[in-house]
PAVO-48626 format. One record per residue (C-alpha): x, z, y; residue in one letter. Coordinates in steps of 0.05 Angstrom, whole numbers, m for minus. Example, Ala and Ser with C-alpha at 12.3 -4.5 7.8 and 13.67 -1.06 7.14 Angstrom:
# PAVO-48626
ATOM      px      pz      py  type
ATOM     246     156     m90     a
ATOM     273     143     m21     s
# end
This chain:
# PAVO-48626
ATOM      px      pz      py  type
ATOM   m1794    4155    2940     m
ATOM   m1852    4191    2943     t
ATOM   m1906    4173    2990     a
ATOM   m1919    4219    3054     l
ATOM   m1986    4258    3042     k
ATOM   m2042    4245    3090     s
ATOM   m2074    4300    3132     k
ATOM   m2131    4332    3101     p
ATOM   m2189    4327    3148     n
ATOM   m2237    4379    3171     i
ATOM   m2302    4381    3212     a
ATOM   m2327    4445    3251     f
ATOM   m2394    4451    3240     f
ATOM   m2447    4496    3287     g
ATOM   m2401    4493    3346     i
ATOM   m2440    4472    3417     k
ATOM   m2396    4481    3468     y
ATOM   m2332    4426    3474     f
ATOM   m2297    4451    3523     p
ATOM   m2314    4521    3499     a
ATOM   m2371    4566    3543     r
ATOM   m2373    4631    3501     g
ATOM   m2348    4659    3452     g
ATOM   m2358    4624    3391     t
ATOM   m2345    4562    3417     s
ATOM   m2276    4588    3438     r
ATOM   m2264    4630    3373     v
ATOM   m2262    4549    3350     a
ATOM   m2219    4516    3405     e
ATOM   m2160    4561    3400     n
ATOM   m2164    4555    3323     l
ATOM   m2165    4485    3328     i
ATOM   m2105    4475    3384     r
ATOM   m2070    4516    3319     n
ATOM   m2093    4463    3260     l
ATOM   m2084    4398    3301     v
ATOM   m2014    4376    3278     v
ATOM   m2029    4386    3210     d
ATOM   m2107    4377    3207     y
ATOM   m2150    4309    3218     n
ATOM   m2193    4352    3264     v
ATOM   m2272    4319    3279     t
ATOM   m2322    4375    3316     v
ATOM   m2384    4363    3327     y
ATOM   m2418    4383    3396     c
ATOM   m2462    4378    3453     y
ATOM   m2445    4308    3499     k
ATOM   m2395    4329    3543     h
ATOM   m2358    4283    3589     e
ATOM   m2293    4321    3572     q
ATOM   m2297    4334    3500     a
ATOM   m2273    4260    3476     k
ATOM   m2192    4289    3505     t
ATOM   m2203    4360    3517     h
ATOM   m2151    4370    3460     i
ATOM   m2109    4308    3437     e
ATOM   m2124    4286    3372     g
ATOM   m2186    4321    3361     v
ATOM   m2248    4264    3353     e
ATOM   m2312    4296    3361     v
ATOM   m2390    4274    3346     v
ATOM   m2436    4293    3401     q
ATOM   m2510    4290    3405     f
ATOM   m2540    4318    3478     p
ATOM   m2572    4380    3489     e
ATOM   m2638    4383    3478     i
ATOM   m2670    4428    3529     k
ATOM   m2720    4459    3476     l
ATOM   m2695    4527    3463     g
ATOM   m2690    4554    3403     n
ATOM   m2717    4492    3366     i
ATOM   m2677    4442    3415     g
ATOM   m2607    4478    3375     v
ATOM   m2652    4476    3307     f
ATOM   m2661    4394    3319     i
ATOM   m2585    4395    3343     y
ATOM   m2560    4424    3280     f
ATOM   m2601    4379    3237     f
ATOM   m2584    4316    3281     f
ATOM   m2494    4339    3256     c
ATOM   m2520    4354    3183     c
ATOM   m2546    4291    3174     m
ATOM   m2478    4257    3204     h
ATOM   m2443    4304    3160     i
ATOM   m2493    4276    3106     r
ATOM   m2479    4213    3110     f
ATOM   m2425    4192    3146     k
ATOM   m2381    4242    3146     g
ATOM   m2311    4240    3113     s
ATOM   m2277    4305    3099     y
ATOM   m2251    4350    3059     d
ATOM   m2261    4415    3088     v
ATOM   m2328    4442    3126     i
ATOM   m2316    4490    3166     h
ATOM   m2384    4519    3189     a
ATOM   m2393    4570    3242     h
ATOM   m2443    4619    3270     k
ATOM   m2511    4647    3226     i
ATOM   m2546    4604    3275     d
ATOM   m2523    4543    3223     s
ATOM   m2526    4572    3161     f
ATOM   m2606    4548    3159     f
ATOM   m2566    4482    3142     f
ATOM   m2517    4511    3080     l
ATOM   m2555    4488    3039     n
ATOM   m2563    4414    3058     y
ATOM   m2482    4397    3065     l
ATOM   m2456    4355    3016     p
ATOM   m2440    4398    2950     k
ATOM   m2376    4353    2935     n
ATOM   m2342    4386    2996     i
ATOM   m2307    4457    2994     h
ATOM   m2353    4488    3050     t
ATOM   m2314    4555    3082     i
ATOM   m2374    4594    3127     a
ATOM   m2354    4643    3177     t
ATOM   m2401    4691    3194     a
ATOM   m2383    4715    3275     h
ATOM   m2437    4759    3290     e
ATOM   m2511    4789    3264     a
ATOM   m2550    4755    3326     p
ATOM   m2606    4788    3301     y
ATOM   m2585    4860    3339     n
ATOM   m2585    4812    3399     r
ATOM   m2654    4833    3449     d
ATOM   m2650    4759    3475     k
ATOM   m2684    4730    3422     w
ATOM   m2763    4722    3405     s
ATOM   m2785    4749    3335     k
ATOM   m2794    4690    3312     l
ATOM   m2711    4666    3329     a
ATOM   m2699    4735    3294     k
ATOM   m2733    4718    3226     a
ATOM   m2697    4658    3232     f
ATOM   m2621    4685    3236     f
ATOM   m2659    4720    3183     k
ATOM   m2669    4670    3133     i
ATOM   m2594    4634    3160     g
ATOM   m2559    4699    3138     e
ATOM   m2594    4701    3066     k
ATOM   m2566    4636    3057     r
ATOM   m2490    4662    3068     f
ATOM   m2499    4707    3027     l
ATOM   m2511    4669    2977     n
ATOM   m2472    4622    2989     f
ATOM   m2428    4608    2938     k
ATOM   m2373    4578    2979     g
ATOM   m2313    4611    3023     v
ATOM   m2349    4669    3062     k
ATOM   m2312    4704    3126     t
ATOM   m2326    4749    3183     a
ATOM   m2291    4757    3240     i
ATOM   m2318    4832    3246     s
ATOM   m2301    4886    3187     k
ATOM   m2359    4929    3208     p
ATOM   m2402    4865    3190     l
ATOM   m2353    4852    3135     c
ATOM   m2361    4929    3110     d
ATOM   m2439    4921    3116     f
ATOM   m2448    4858    3076     y
ATOM   m2404    4897    3013     k
ATOM   m2445    4962    3022     k
ATOM   m2519    4932    3032     e
ATOM   m2516    4874    2986     f
ATOM   m2457    4885    2947     d
ATOM   m2432    4810    2970     v
ATOM   m2364    4803    2992     e
ATOM   m2341    4764    3057     v
ATOM   m2260    4753    3075     k
ATOM   m2252    4783    3150     f
ATOM   m2206    4749    3192     i
ATOM   m2203    4773    3256     p
ATOM   m2207    4739    3327     n
ATOM   m2145    4728    3364     g
ATOM   m2110    4699    3428     i
ATOM   m2058    4653    3452     n
ATOM   m2004    4690    3487     i
ATOM   m1985    4607    3520     d
ATOM   m2062    4624    3557     d
ATOM   m2047    4636    3626     k
ATOM   m2076    4666    3692     m
ATOM   m2078    4601    3748     n
ATOM   m2060    4628    3814     s
ATOM   m2119    4614    3858     g
ATOM   m2156    4593    3807     s
ATOM   m2212    4641    3822     s
ATOM   m2215    4643    3893     q
ATOM   m2276    4596    3890     k
ATOM   m2306    4657    3855     f
ATOM   m2302    4710    3910     w
ATOM   m2330    4733    3939     p
ATOM   m2346    4729    4034     e
ATOM   m2353    4784    4037     d
ATOM   m2303    4813    4002     v
ATOM   m2228    4827    4033     h
ATOM   m2186    4788    3982     p
ATOM   m2130    4864    3977     d
ATOM   m2192    4894    3956     s
ATOM   m2184    4937    3889     l
ATOM   m2250    4921    3849     f
ATOM   m2273    4941    3783     v
ATOM   m2296    4879    3739     l
ATOM   m2357    4869    3688     f
ATOM   m2355    4808    3653     a
ATOM   m2398    4768    3600     a
ATOM   m2418    4696    3593     r
ATOM   m2493    4715    3592     r
ATOM   m2523    4773    3628     i
ATOM   m2561    4808    3569     m
ATOM   m2599    4872    3552     g
ATOM   m2538    4888    3493     t
ATOM   m2485    4882    3540     k
ATOM   m2492    4945    3562     g
ATOM   m2491    4916    3651     l
ATOM   m2541    4972    3659     h
ATOM   m2510    5029    3624     t
ATOM   m2439    5016    3670     m
ATOM   m2478    5010    3743     l
ATOM   m2526    5075    3722     e
ATOM   m2467    5105    3713     a
ATOM   m2435    5086    3774     y
ATOM   m2489    5101    3807     k
ATOM   m2489    5168    3788     e
ATOM   m2424    5183    3824     i
ATOM   m2442    5148    3888     d
ATOM   m2390    5097    3874     f
ATOM   m2364    5066    3946     q
ATOM   m2304    5011    3911     g
ATOM   m2332    4937    3903     h
ATOM   m2357    4930    3823     i
ATOM   m2349    4847    3808     f
ATOM   m2404    4819    3755     v
ATOM   m2380    4755    3725     a
ATOM   m2435    4724    3685     g
ATOM   m2498    4664    3674     e
ATOM   m2554    4700    3718     l
ATOM   m2609    4645    3706     d
ATOM   m2625    4665    3625     n
ATOM   m2658    4731    3633     f
ATOM   m2703    4742    3697     p
ATOM   m2730    4817    3673     n
ATOM   m2655    4832    3655     y
ATOM   m2624    4811    3728     i
ATOM   m2682    4831    3760     k
ATOM   m2676    4912    3729     r
ATOM   m2593    4917    3746     v
ATOM   m2592    4890    3818     k
ATOM   m2653    4940    3824     k
ATOM   m2597    4991    3790     i
ATOM   m2547    4963    3836     a
ATOM   m2581    4973    3895     e
ATOM   m2537    5019    3944     g
ATOM   m2475    4992    3908     l
ATOM   m2422    4946    3923     n
ATOM   m2441    4897    3868     v
ATOM   m2420    4820    3862     s
ATOM   m2452    4771    3820     f
ATOM   m2400    4716    3813     l
ATOM   m2444    4676    3758     g
ATOM   m2401    4650    3699     f
ATOM   m2337    4651    3712     v
ATOM   m2293    4592    3675     n
ATOM   m2242    4558    3654     p
ATOM   m2201    4625    3622     l
ATOM   m2141    4619    3672     p
ATOM   m2189    4638    3728     a
ATOM   m2222    4694    3687     l
ATOM   m2153    4718    3673     l
ATOM   m2138    4711    3745     e
ATOM   m2190    4761    3773     l
ATOM   m2177    4810    3706     v
ATOM   m2109    4824    3728     d
ATOM   m2130    4832    3800     k
ATOM   m2178    4885    3783     c
ATOM   m2171    4955    3784     e
ATOM   m2192    4955    3711     y
ATOM   m2244    4922    3663     f
ATOM   m2314    4959    3640     v
ATOM   m2332    4939    3575     f
ATOM   m2407    4969    3561     p
ATOM   m2426    4921    3507     s
ATOM   m2477    4960    3459     e
ATOM   m2469    4906    3396     t
ATOM   m2411    4847    3379     e
ATOM   m2381    4802    3326     g
ATOM   m2311    4821    3349     m
ATOM   m2294    4802    3422     s
ATOM   m2250    4748    3441     i
ATOM   m2263    4756    3517     m
ATOM   m2248    4845    3499     l
ATOM   m2173    4813    3471     l
ATOM   m2165    4762    3525     e
ATOM   m2168    4822    3576     v
ATOM   m2131    4865    3544     a
ATOM   m2081    4812    3523     s
ATOM   m2066    4816    3611     v
ATOM   m2048    4889    3609     g
ATOM   m2101    4913    3656     k
ATOM   m2128    4979    3624     p
ATOM   m2203    4984    3594     i
ATOM   m2260    5029    3592     l
ATOM   m2303    5012    3526     a
ATOM   m2361    5021    3485     s
ATOM   m2353    5059    3422     d
ATOM   m2396    5012    3376     i
ATOM   m2352    5005    3313     p
ATOM   m2329    4927    3325     e
ATOM   m2281    4943    3391     n
ATOM   m2250    5020    3339     t
ATOM   m2234    4967    3295     q
ATOM   m2187    4934    3336     v
ATOM   m2164    4981    3392     f
ATOM   m2141    5060    3375     e
ATOM   m2161    5114    3441     t
ATOM   m2082    5110    3459     n
ATOM   m2104    5036    3474     e
ATOM   m2175    5029    3501     v
ATOM   m2210    5086    3542     l
ATOM   m2269    5093    3500     f
ATOM   m2344    5125    3521     f
ATOM   m2400    5136    3480     e
ATOM   m2438    5072    3465     n
ATOM   m2507    5070    3517     k
ATOM   m2481    5147    3539     n
ATOM   m2489    5131    3619     v
ATOM   m2468    5213    3613     k
ATOM   m2409    5204    3585     d
ATOM   m2391    5147    3617     l
ATOM   m2389    5178    3676     v
ATOM   m2343    5229    3647     q
ATOM   m2301    5182    3641     k
ATOM   m2295    5146    3704     i
ATOM   m2282    5209    3730     h
ATOM   m2210    5223    3681     w
ATOM   m2193    5150    3693     a
ATOM   m2190    5159    3772     n
ATOM   m2157    5220    3765     e
ATOM   m2105    5198    3719     n
ATOM   m2089    5131    3743     k
ATOM   m2018    5135    3710     e
ATOM   m2037    5148    3635     a
ATOM   m2090    5100    3641     f
ATOM   m2052    5046    3663     t
ATOM   m2001    5070    3608     a
ATOM   m2063    5058    3565     i
ATOM   m2087    4986    3579     g
ATOM   m2003    4964    3571     k
ATOM   m2016    4996    3498     s
ATOM   m2073    4950    3478     a
ATOM   m2036    4888    3510     m
ATOM   m1983    4902    3461     n
ATOM   m2027    4908    3406     k
ATOM   m2060    4842    3421     v
ATOM   m1997    4812    3423     r
ATOM   m1963    4830    3363     t
ATOM   m2026    4838    3319     s
ATOM   m2091    4783    3351     y
ATOM   m2048    4716    3354     t
ATOM   m2081    4650    3330     w
ATOM   m2020    4628    3315     n
ATOM   m2015    4688    3260     k
ATOM   m2092    4680    3248     i
ATOM   m2083    4612    3233     t
ATOM   m2050    4619    3169     r
ATOM   m2096    4664    3139     e
ATOM   m2166    4604    3156     y
ATOM   m2095    4547    3134     k
ATOM   m2094    4586    3069     t
ATOM   m2165    4577    3054     l
ATOM   m2173    4497    3071     y
ATOM   m2103    4481    3037     d
ATOM   m2135    4524    2976     t
ATOM   m2191    4491    2971     h
ATOM   m2195    4431    3009     s
ATOM   m2193    4359    2950     v
ATOM   m2144    4332    2934     q
# end
């Protein structure tokens, strides 16, 4: 009788939040949900009371979050790396984000490692010059890395090939079709001074920062003297100068700042209730939020950055020129005057993500890499 082969052991390194908060951790969590049947998964993460029980069958190694900004994150990744080196027993390590790639050279050489870049973070305005220099080092180590290199962004893969002649495999982000809105879960985020049946335009991000483009959006609505409601979902306490700026722009508009809307079913319920969603981001990797919003079927007005146009066609998302207030104004007018056509665009985007960007399909690509490169 042939003995059953044990499941490969996989460690997720470079993740901070489990349960997920924001893009990268949400990507990893979606991937993990589709892996636990066939693999023994261990996640390295910040200490959280729900981490051990968040996904059945997933082991966690937790370290306290050190509130020292970039230095704290560096120390956290160092602890994770040392645990993997001296206490871990894995067949595959899946490293995520350029933030953690400084430590790629220090991961055990006898364990096959896959490194996934989610974006070029030095393009974000939130980072200091020192942090951006650190990311450049991490990126260099990624490009020189001898293991398997992937990225969630096709434009980023193309950039690495053109500028550095380095092949990076493109594997996109996706959605879980099983993710559903939870009736009533968004109620706690609803502004007290807004009638429950009011129409509103929605903007959402995990952290509100300059490169998310909220200022461009608000300037456009101010130019047309928009009298409707605008809901802004996202953390407000990370970039006080920018928040002060957007609140100044928002004067005279009916803008409600909701804070970070979590968990995902609450956000999806807000999306379902909104008139349409605005995504004015100036730079992205491959936005999982954009995919999640599209999965609901509400129309989207988005910037035409390559990371967005790689996913959707002009019959699936209404694009405006990145950072161009005047062009955004024109597109808002079009959306208001062509509501039936705009609604149809939203349905087309929903069909795209539900047929082409589902995690059960995308996970198979990662499984091929795991199974090909795992230790036998």
